[in-house]
SEBA-863757 format. One record per residue (C-alpha): x, y, z. Coordinates in steps of 0.25 Angstrom, whole numbers, plus 5000, padded with zeros to 4 digits. Example, Ala and Ser with C-alpha at 12.3 -4.5 7.8 and 13.67 -1.06 7.14 Angstrom:
! SEBA-863757
+------+------+------+
!   xx !   yy !   zz !
+------+------+------+
! 5049 ! 4982 ! 5031 !
! 5055 ! 4996 ! 5029 !
+------+------+------+
END
This chain:
! SEBA-863757
+------+------+------+
!   xx !   yy !   zz !
+------+------+------+
! 4860 ! 4432 ! 5070 !
! 4868 ! 4420 ! 5075 !
! 4869 ! 4417 ! 5090 !
! 4882 ! 4412 ! 5096 !
! 4882 ! 4405 ! 5110 !
! 4892 ! 4410 ! 5120 !
! 4895 ! 4401 ! 5132 !
! 4903 ! 4406 ! 5144 !
! 4912 ! 4398 ! 5153 !
! 4913 ! 4406 ! 5166 !
! 4905 ! 4418 ! 5170 !
! 4913 ! 4426 ! 5180 !
! 4916 ! 4441 ! 5179 !
! 4921 ! 4440 ! 5164 !
! 4910 ! 4430 ! 5160 !
! 4899 ! 4439 ! 5165 !
! 4906 ! 4451 ! 5157 !
! 4906 ! 4442 ! 5145 !
! 4891 ! 4439 ! 5146 !
! 4888 ! 4454 ! 5148 !
! 4895 ! 4458 ! 5135 !
! 4889 ! 4446 ! 5128 !
! 4875 ! 4452 ! 5131 !
! 4878 ! 4464 ! 5122 !
! 4868 ! 4462 ! 5111 !
! 4877 ! 4470 ! 5102 !
! 4888 ! 4459 ! 5101 !
! 4880 ! 4451 ! 5091 !
! 4882 ! 4462 ! 5080 !
! 4897 ! 4461 ! 5083 !
! 4898 ! 4446 ! 5083 !
! 4888 ! 4443 ! 5072 !
! 4881 ! 4434 ! 5081 !
! 4874 ! 4434 ! 5094 !
! 4881 ! 4429 ! 5106 !
! 4873 ! 4422 ! 5116 !
! 4878 ! 4417 ! 5130 !
! 4872 ! 4403 ! 5131 !
! 4880 ! 4397 ! 5143 !
! 4888 ! 4402 ! 5154 !
! 4896 ! 4391 ! 5162 !
! 4898 ! 4395 ! 5177 !
! 4903 ! 4387 ! 5189 !
! 4892 ! 4392 ! 5198 !
! 4878 ! 4393 ! 5193 !
! 4873 ! 4399 ! 5206 !
! 4882 ! 4411 ! 5206 !
! 4876 ! 4425 ! 5205 !
! 4880 ! 4431 ! 5192 !
! 4878 ! 4444 ! 5184 !
! 4864 ! 4446 ! 5178 !
! 4871 ! 4446 ! 5164 !
! 4874 ! 4431 ! 5165 !
! 4863 ! 4423 ! 5159 !
! 4859 ! 4413 ! 5171 !
! 4852 ! 4404 ! 5161 !
! 4866 ! 4402 ! 5154 !
! 4874 ! 4398 ! 5166 !
! 4879 ! 4384 ! 5167 !
! 4890 ! 4376 ! 5174 !
! 4892 ! 4366 ! 5163 !
! 4904 ! 4370 ! 5154 !
! 4898 ! 4361 ! 5143 !
! 4886 ! 4370 ! 5141 !
! 4896 ! 4380 ! 5135 !
! 4908 ! 4372 ! 5129 !
! 4899 ! 4361 ! 5122 !
! 4886 ! 4368 ! 5120 !
! 4882 ! 4370 ! 5105 !
! 4876 ! 4383 ! 5108 !
! 4889 ! 4389 ! 5113 !
! 4898 ! 4395 ! 5102 !
! 4907 ! 4404 ! 5110 !
! 4913 ! 4399 ! 5124 !
! 4918 ! 4410 ! 5133 !
! 4927 ! 4405 ! 5144 !
! 4928 ! 4415 ! 5156 !
! 4929 ! 4405 ! 5167 !
! 4945 ! 4406 ! 5168 !
! 4954 ! 4396 ! 5173 !
! 4960 ! 4383 ! 5166 !
! 4949 ! 4373 ! 5169 !
! 4938 ! 4371 ! 5165 !
! 4940 ! 4382 ! 5155 !
! 4951 ! 4375 ! 5148 !
! 4943 ! 4362 ! 5145 !
! 4930 ! 4371 ! 5142 !
! 4937 ! 4379 ! 5132 !
! 4944 ! 4366 ! 5125 !
! 4930 ! 4360 ! 5124 !
! 4924 ! 4373 ! 5118 !
! 4934 ! 4374 ! 5108 !
! 4933 ! 4359 ! 5104 !
! 4919 ! 4362 ! 5102 !
! 4922 ! 4373 ! 5092 !
! 4917 ! 4384 ! 5101 !
! 4923 ! 4398 ! 5101 !
! 4930 ! 4401 ! 5115 !
! 4933 ! 4414 ! 5122 !
! 4942 ! 4414 ! 5134 !
! 4948 ! 4424 ! 5144 !
! 4956 ! 4413 ! 5150 !
! 4971 ! 4417 ! 5149 !
! 4975 ! 4406 ! 5159 !
! 4969 ! 4395 ! 5150 !
! 4975 ! 4401 ! 5137 !
! 4989 ! 4402 ! 5143 !
! 4988 ! 4387 ! 5147 !
! 4980 ! 4381 ! 5136 !
! 4978 ! 4391 ! 5125 !
! 4986 ! 4384 ! 5114 !
! 4978 ! 4371 ! 5115 !
! 4965 ! 4379 ! 5116 !
! 4968 ! 4387 ! 5103 !
! 4972 ! 4375 ! 5096 !
! 4959 ! 4369 ! 5100 !
! 4952 ! 4381 ! 5095 !
! 4959 ! 4381 ! 5082 !
! 4956 ! 4366 ! 5080 !
! 4941 ! 4368 ! 5082 !
! 4940 ! 4381 ! 5074 !
! 4936 ! 4389 ! 5087 !
! 4941 ! 4402 ! 5093 !
! 4947 ! 4404 ! 5107 !
! 4947 ! 4418 ! 5110 !
! 4954 ! 4425 ! 5122 !
! 4954 ! 4440 ! 5122 !
! 4951 ! 4441 ! 5137 !
! 4963 ! 4432 ! 5141 !
! 4974 ! 4442 ! 5141 !
! 4970 ! 4456 ! 5145 !
! 4955 ! 4456 ! 5148 !
! 4949 ! 4467 ! 5141 !
! 4961 ! 4471 ! 5133 !
! 4960 ! 4466 ! 5119 !
! 4975 ! 4462 ! 5117 !
! 4972 ! 4447 ! 5113 !
! 4964 ! 4451 ! 5101 !
! 4974 ! 4462 ! 5097 !
! 4986 ! 4451 ! 5098 !
! 4978 ! 4440 ! 5091 !
! 4972 ! 4449 ! 5080 !
! 4976 ! 4464 ! 5079 !
! 4991 ! 4461 ! 5080 !
! 4991 ! 4448 ! 5072 !
! 4999 ! 4455 ! 5061 !
! 5009 ! 4460 ! 5070 !
! 5020 ! 4455 ! 5079 !
! 5019 ! 4457 ! 5094 !
! 5032 ! 4461 ! 5100 !
! 5028 ! 4462 ! 5115 !
! 5017 ! 4462 ! 5125 !
! 5017 ! 4470 ! 5138 !
! 5004 ! 4468 ! 5145 !
! 4998 ! 4472 ! 5159 !
! 4988 ! 4461 ! 5158 !
! 4985 ! 4458 ! 5173 !
! 4976 ! 4468 ! 5179 !
! 4977 ! 4463 ! 5193 !
! 4992 ! 4465 ! 5193 !
! 4991 ! 4479 ! 5186 !
! 4981 ! 4483 ! 5197 !
! 4989 ! 4478 ! 5208 !
! 5002 ! 4485 ! 5203 !
! 4994 ! 4498 ! 5200 !
! 4989 ! 4499 ! 5215 !
! 5003 ! 4496 ! 5220 !
! 5009 ! 4507 ! 5212 !
! 4998 ! 4518 ! 5214 !
! 4994 ! 4515 ! 5228 !
! 5006 ! 4508 ! 5234 !
! 4998 ! 4496 ! 5238 !
! 5005 ! 4483 ! 5241 !
! 5004 ! 4471 ! 5231 !
! 4994 ! 4464 ! 5241 !
! 4986 ! 4476 ! 5243 !
! 4985 ! 4479 ! 5228 !
! 4981 ! 4464 ! 5225 !
! 4970 ! 4465 ! 5236 !
! 4964 ! 4478 ! 5229 !
! 4964 ! 4470 ! 5216 !
! 4957 ! 4459 ! 5222 !
! 4946 ! 4469 ! 5228 !
! 4945 ! 4475 ! 5215 !
! 4942 ! 4462 ! 5208 !
! 4955 ! 4463 ! 5200 !
! 4962 ! 4451 ! 5207 !
! 4958 ! 4437 ! 5211 !
! 4958 ! 4432 ! 5225 !
! 4971 ! 4426 ! 5221 !
! 4979 ! 4436 ! 5213 !
! 4992 ! 4429 ! 5211 !
! 4989 ! 4425 ! 5197 !
! 4988 ! 4440 ! 5193 !
! 4999 ! 4445 ! 5203 !
! 5008 ! 4434 ! 5199 !
! 5007 ! 4437 ! 5184 !
! 5001 ! 4424 ! 5180 !
! 4989 ! 4430 ! 5174 !
! 4997 ! 4440 ! 5166 !
! 5006 ! 4429 ! 5161 !
! 4994 ! 4421 ! 5156 !
! 4989 ! 4433 ! 5148 !
! 5003 ! 4435 ! 5143 !
! 5003 ! 4421 ! 5137 !
! 4990 ! 4424 ! 5129 !
! 4996 ! 4437 ! 5124 !
! 5009 ! 4431 ! 5120 !
! 5003 ! 4420 ! 5113 !
! 4996 ! 4430 ! 5104 !
! 5007 ! 4440 ! 5103 !
! 5019 ! 4430 ! 5100 !
! 5013 ! 4417 ! 5096 !
! 5016 ! 4410 ! 5108 !
! 5009 ! 4398 ! 5113 !
! 4999 ! 4403 ! 5123 !
! 5005 ! 4393 ! 5134 !
! 5019 ! 4400 ! 5133 !
! 5021 ! 4405 ! 5147 !
! 5026 ! 4419 ! 5151 !
! 5040 ! 4418 ! 5154 !
! 5041 ! 4426 ! 5167 !
! 5029 ! 4429 ! 5176 !
! 5031 ! 4439 ! 5188 !
! 5020 ! 4444 ! 5197 !
! 5018 ! 4457 ! 5204 !
! 5019 ! 4452 ! 5218 !
! 5033 ! 4457 ! 5221 !
! 5030 ! 4472 ! 5217 !
! 5030 ! 4481 ! 5229 !
! 5024 ! 4496 ! 5229 !
! 5039 ! 4501 ! 5229 !
! 5042 ! 4495 ! 5216 !
! 5032 ! 4505 ! 5209 !
! 5040 ! 4517 ! 5215 !
! 5053 ! 4511 ! 5211 !
! 5047 ! 4508 ! 5197 !
! 5042 ! 4522 ! 5196 !
! 5055 ! 4528 ! 5200 !
! 5061 ! 4521 ! 5188 !
! 5050 ! 4526 ! 5179 !
! 5041 ! 4513 ! 5178 !
! 5028 ! 4507 ! 5183 !
! 5027 ! 4492 ! 5187 !
! 5017 ! 4485 ! 5178 !
! 5013 ! 4470 ! 5177 !
! 5017 ! 4466 ! 5163 !
! 5015 ! 4454 ! 5154 !
! 5026 ! 4455 ! 5143 !
! 5028 ! 4446 ! 5131 !
! 5039 ! 4450 ! 5121 !
! 5043 ! 4443 ! 5108 !
! 5057 ! 4440 ! 5105 !
! 5064 ! 4434 ! 5094 !
! 5060 ! 4419 ! 5097 !
! 5054 ! 4420 ! 5110 !
! 5044 ! 4428 ! 5118 !
! 5047 ! 4434 ! 5132 !
! 5035 ! 4435 ! 5142 !
! 5034 ! 4439 ! 5156 !
! 5024 ! 4445 ! 5166 !
! 5027 ! 4453 ! 5178 !
! 5028 ! 4467 ! 5184 !
! 5037 ! 4477 ! 5176 !
! 5042 ! 4491 ! 5176 !
! 5035 ! 4499 ! 5164 !
! 5039 ! 4513 ! 5160 !
! 5030 ! 4523 ! 5166 !
! 5027 ! 4529 ! 5152 !
! 5023 ! 4516 ! 5146 !
! 5008 ! 4514 ! 5143 !
! 5008 ! 4501 ! 5151 !
! 5013 ! 4508 ! 5164 !
! 4999 ! 4515 ! 5164 !
! 4991 ! 4503 ! 5164 !
! 4986 ! 4502 ! 5178 !
! 4976 ! 4494 ! 5187 !
! 4969 ! 4483 ! 5181 !
! 4971 ! 4487 ! 5166 !
! 4978 ! 4479 ! 5156 !
! 4987 ! 4483 ! 5145 !
! 4995 ! 4476 ! 5134 !
! 5006 ! 4483 ! 5127 !
! 5009 ! 4476 ! 5114 !
! 5020 ! 4479 ! 5104 !
! 5021 ! 4473 ! 5090 !
! 5030 ! 4475 ! 5078 !
! 5020 ! 4482 ! 5069 !
! 5011 ! 4490 ! 5078 !
! 5020 ! 4493 ! 5089 !
! 5014 ! 4495 ! 5103 !
! 5000 ! 4492 ! 5107 !
! 4993 ! 4494 ! 5120 !
! 4980 ! 4487 ! 5124 !
! 4975 ! 4492 ! 5138 !
! 4962 ! 4490 ! 5146 !
! 4955 ! 4482 ! 5157 !
! 4961 ! 4468 ! 5158 !
! 4951 ! 4462 ! 5167 !
! 4937 ! 4463 ! 5172 !
! 4924 ! 4458 ! 5168 !
! 4920 ! 4467 ! 5156 !
! 4934 ! 4469 ! 5150 !
! 4937 ! 4454 ! 5150 !
! 4923 ! 4451 ! 5145 !
! 4925 ! 4461 ! 5134 !
! 4937 ! 4453 ! 5129 !
! 4930 ! 4440 ! 5130 !
! 4917 ! 4444 ! 5123 !
! 4926 ! 4450 ! 5112 !
! 4931 ! 4436 ! 5109 !
! 4917 ! 4431 ! 5110 !
! 4913 ! 4441 ! 5099 !
! 4925 ! 4436 ! 5090 !
! 4921 ! 4422 ! 5092 !
! 4907 ! 4425 ! 5089 !
! 4911 ! 4433 ! 5076 !
! 4919 ! 4421 ! 5071 !
! 4907 ! 4411 ! 5074 !
! 4897 ! 4421 ! 5067 !
! 4907 ! 4421 ! 5055 !
! 4908 ! 4406 ! 5055 !
! 4923 ! 4407 ! 5057 !
! 4927 ! 4403 ! 5071 !
! 4942 ! 4399 ! 5075 !
! 4955 ! 4405 ! 5072 !
! 4957 ! 4412 ! 5086 !
! 4971 ! 4406 ! 5088 !
! 4979 ! 4416 ! 5096 !
! 4992 ! 4416 ! 5088 !
! 5000 ! 4408 ! 5079 !
! 5012 ! 4403 ! 5087 !
! 5025 ! 4408 ! 5083 !
! 5036 ! 4397 ! 5081 !
! 5047 ! 4407 ! 5086 !
! 5040 ! 4407 ! 5100 !
! 5033 ! 4393 ! 5100 !
! 5043 ! 4388 ! 5110 !
! 5042 ! 4400 ! 5119 !
! 5034 ! 4392 ! 5129 !
! 5046 ! 4383 ! 5132 !
! 5056 ! 4394 ! 5132 !
! 5063 ! 4399 ! 5144 !
! 5060 ! 4414 ! 5148 !
! 5069 ! 4423 ! 5140 !
! 5074 ! 4437 ! 5143 !
! 5070 ! 4443 ! 5129 !
! 5069 ! 4457 ! 5135 !
! 5080 ! 4465 ! 5142 !
! 5075 ! 4476 ! 5151 !
! 5077 ! 4484 ! 5164 !
! 5073 ! 4478 ! 5177 !
! 5067 ! 4483 ! 5190 !
! 5073 ! 4475 ! 5202 !
! 5069 ! 4477 ! 5217 !
! 5078 ! 4471 ! 5227 !
! 5077 ! 4470 ! 5242 !
! 5092 ! 4470 ! 5246 !
! 5099 ! 4469 ! 5259 !
! 5104 ! 4483 ! 5263 !
! 5119 ! 4480 ! 5264 !
! 5131 ! 4485 ! 5257 !
! 5135 ! 4478 ! 5244 !
! 5121 ! 4473 ! 5241 !
! 5118 ! 4483 ! 5230 !
! 5132 ! 4480 ! 5224 !
! 5129 ! 4465 ! 5223 !
! 5115 ! 4467 ! 5217 !
! 5121 ! 4476 ! 5206 !
! 5132 ! 4466 ! 5204 !
! 5123 ! 4455 ! 5202 !
! 5114 ! 4462 ! 5192 !
! 5126 ! 4467 ! 5185 !
! 5131 ! 4452 ! 5184 !
! 5119 ! 4449 ! 5177 !
! 5120 ! 4460 ! 5167 !
! 5109 ! 4469 ! 5174 !
! 5113 ! 4483 ! 5177 !
! 5106 ! 4493 ! 5186 !
! 5099 ! 4505 ! 5181 !
! 5093 ! 4511 ! 5193 !
! 5094 ! 4507 ! 5208 !
! 5085 ! 4512 ! 5220 !
! 5088 ! 4507 ! 5234 !
! 5078 ! 4509 ! 5245 !
! 5077 ! 4504 ! 5260 !
! 5068 ! 4492 ! 5262 !
! 5059 ! 4490 ! 5274 !
! 5069 ! 4481 ! 5279 !
! 5081 ! 4490 ! 5284 !
! 5091 ! 4479 ! 5280 !
! 5087 ! 4479 ! 5265 !
! 5085 ! 4489 ! 5254 !
! 5076 ! 4489 ! 5242 !
! 5084 ! 4490 ! 5229 !
! 5077 ! 4493 ! 5216 !
! 5085 ! 4492 ! 5203 !
! 5081 ! 4496 ! 5189 !
! 5091 ! 4488 ! 5179 !
! 5095 ! 4491 ! 5165 !
! 5091 ! 4482 ! 5154 !
! 5093 ! 4467 ! 5157 !
! 5087 ! 4454 ! 5154 !
! 5077 ! 4446 ! 5162 !
! 5087 ! 4434 ! 5165 !
! 5098 ! 4443 ! 5169 !
! 5090 ! 4451 ! 5179 !
! 5083 ! 4439 ! 5185 !
! 5096 ! 4432 ! 5187 !
! 5103 ! 4444 ! 5194 !
! 5091 ! 4446 ! 5203 !
! 5091 ! 4431 ! 5206 !
! 5105 ! 4432 ! 5210 !
! 5103 ! 4444 ! 5219 !
! 5091 ! 4438 ! 5226 !
! 5099 ! 4426 ! 5229 !
! 5109 ! 4434 ! 5238 !
! 5107 ! 4439 ! 5252 !
! 5107 ! 4453 ! 5246 !
! 5092 ! 4453 ! 5243 !
! 5081 ! 4450 ! 5253 !
! 5069 ! 4447 ! 5244 !
! 5067 ! 4444 ! 5229 !
! 5070 ! 4455 ! 5219 !
! 5059 ! 4461 ! 5211 !
! 5062 ! 4461 ! 5196 !
! 5053 ! 4468 ! 5186 !
! 5057 ! 4471 ! 5172 !
! 5056 ! 4485 ! 5166 !
! 5047 ! 4484 ! 5154 !
! 5046 ! 4495 ! 5144 !
! 5036 ! 4490 ! 5133 !
! 5040 ! 4500 ! 5123 !
+------+------+------+
END
C-alpha cells in the first residue's frame, strides 16, 4: 500500500490531537494509503510534550515540511498570520496538499491562497476553520452545492456562548463569567477577540464565502461584542419570551448579502435558544431542503482535531486516486462580487430590544418615544425600573418591526441628549424561522 507523508506546522493542543487520530491504524483502509507523520515543526524543541508526539520528528525548521519531497500533506495548526501565511503559500507552490484550521488567515488571504492552490493543482482544505468539530464547511461545500442557501444563523464562538450561559443561569457578571471561562480553558488570557465578536466574524466570512459565493475577504458589515450585556438583560428578555444568544448571521438578498455578529434575542421555542455553554450550532436555510441544523462541540482538542483529520483523509484519498486539486470553496457570484466594497445594508426589518438609562425626570419618556416615532420606530412593550442611582431609571423597550438604520439613527439621537446617562444597548430580535 502506498504511504503518504504528513507534516505538521505546530503541535499545540489541536496538533497533539491530530497526531493522536493519525495513529489510528484503521485510517489506511479509509484513505487507500497509509498516513505517516514524518515531521512536526515547533517553536520550542525542549518543551515537554504528550507521549503521543514522535520526538524524533520534531524540528524548528519550516522547510523540513514545506519543501521536503517526503511530505505530501501539510497540516497547519500553528495559528496566526505569520509565519503561517508564507508557509502555506510555499507549500501550495510546491504542489502539496494543505489542511488548515486558520480562520484568521483565510479571512485575510483566503482568495489568493485558493487561487494559488488551483494554479498548482493542489488542495487547500479548511473544515476546522469555522465551527471546530461541527461539519458545516463540508456540508456547504459539497452537500448543499446543488441548493441555494438563503440564510445562516450560527452560534460559532463557544467562549461567548459559555459566558452568556453563566450570566443567565448563575447571575454572574460578565467579568466573573469570563474568568470562569479562562479557568476552564475556554478563553484566552486576552479574551477580547472572543468577547468582542471578531472571532465569530472571521468564521462567518468563511461560511458566507461558501454559502453565497462571496470573496472570502468580504468583511462582516456589523460586529458587536457581548461586553455591554448585564445579568438584568436576561430577565428582561425572558419576560418578553426570549433568550440572549451570541449570533453570527448572513442573509442573502436580491443583489447583496447582509451579515452581522452580535448578541440577539432568540425566541425561547427556537432550537438555537437551547444551545448552551461551549457548544456551537449552525442553523441553515436553503431553498430546496429548508432548515438544517448542525450542532456539536465547536472547540477543544479532539473535536477540532477530528475536523482537521477528516480533511487529511480527503486529501489522502485524492492523492491515492491520482486526482488532487479542485477544492475551491465556491464559484463567486457576479451578483454579489462587489459586496466587499458596499456599504452595510438594512436588508432585514425586525423587532429590537433597547435598554436605556434615562434621567428620572418628567417628560423624558415622552421625548424618547417621540424620537423613536420620528424615525419610524414604534414601541411594542416598555418596562421601567429604578436604577441603582436614584436620579435615573432603567427603561427597556421592545419595538415593533423596524430597519437597522432607523433604530440606530433614533438611538444615536437619543443618546446625544441629556436624557440618557450612558449609551443605549441595542440588540435585534432574531427569529430564524
